[in-house]
N, C-alpha and C positions, 0 to 999 in steps of 0.2 A: 296630534301625532306625537308619540313619545320620543324622548331624546335617544339618539343612538347610544348603545352600550360602549363604554370606553374600555379599551384593552388594558388589562392589568399587568404590570411588569412583575415577572417572577424570576428569582435568582437562578434556580435550576430545578429540574424535575426531582421528585422525591426518590431516595434510594430504594425504598420499598413502595410498591404501588398498591399494597393491600395488607390487611391483617385479618386473621381468623382466630376466634376464641378457642381456648384449649378444650372446653366442654361446650360445643355448639349445640343449641337446642335442636333436637332432631325433627320436631314438628314444624320448625321454621326454616325454610330454605331461602329466606329473604337476605339480600345484601344491601347495605347502605352505601350509596355513592356520594363521595365528597369530591368536589372539583379541585383542580390544581390551585386555583386562586384561593379557595377556602383553606386548603392545606397551607398555603403560603402565609395567610393571616395567622393561623394557629402557630406556625413556626416562628414568625417574627414577634408576635405579641407574647405568647406563652414560653417559647424556648429562648428567644433572643432578648426578651424584656423590652421590646419597643412599646412606646405608647401608641394609641390608635392614630394620633396625629403623625408621628414618625413613620408608622406603617403606611399611612396614606401617601406621605411624601415619597417614600421609597417605591411604592407600587404605582405612583402617578395617578392616584384617584383621591376623591374627597374623603375626609375623615368619616363622614356619615355613611359613605359607601363601604368603607372598611368595617364600620360598626355593623352594618347589615350583613356583610359577608361573614364576619367573625361570629355573629349570633347564629346564623344559619349553620355554620360549621360545628359550633359547640352543641347545638340542638341535635344535629345528626349523630355526632360522636356519643352524646349521652344516650340517645335512643339505641344505638348499637351496643354500648356497654351494658345497659340495664337489661336489654332483651337477648343478650348473647348472640349478636348478629355479626357477620363478616363486614368489613369495611373495604371498599375499593376506591382508589384515588384515580380519577381520570376526567378528562374534558374540562370545560370552562372556557371563559373568554380571556385569554392571557397571551403574553408574548414573553419569550425567554430573554433574559439579559444576555447580550452578545459579548460582554467583557471588554468592549471597546470604548466605553464611556470614560471621560477624564476623571470623574469622581463618582464613587459609589456611595450612596446615602446609607446603606446598611452597615458599612464598616466590617462586614463579615462575609461578603459574597466570595465564595471560593475562587471564582474566575478573576475577580479584581485583586484579591489577596495574592494570588499566584503571579499576576502581572506586576504588582508592586514589588514582590520579592525578586522577580527576575530583573526589574529595572534597577533595584538596589544592588544586585550582584554585578551588573554591567557598569555601574558608575564608579 
């Protein structure tokens, strides 16, 4: 019996849930689907410069799980870019950050940053 899948912590949903190429291949009506947790690994590792280990700590999963999610996401993105396909971000096994944690490992979570700023103003 396989281990149950662990829910991945995600800071927030993406502002854009999809992308369409300027010159979409007319003979291909395919869309590449990326899960929210795959998007989060790309955001943390490539955009926020997290290591895979830091990303795993933030998302509350093992580094090897992050590596698997990240590799899947990059493969899907490469397939979409090379073949001129649309990308849609949806689904996955994740839970959103509620902003109530005492410490946010990412250092850049908009919800936690806002909470810290509000606490600083009131003190």
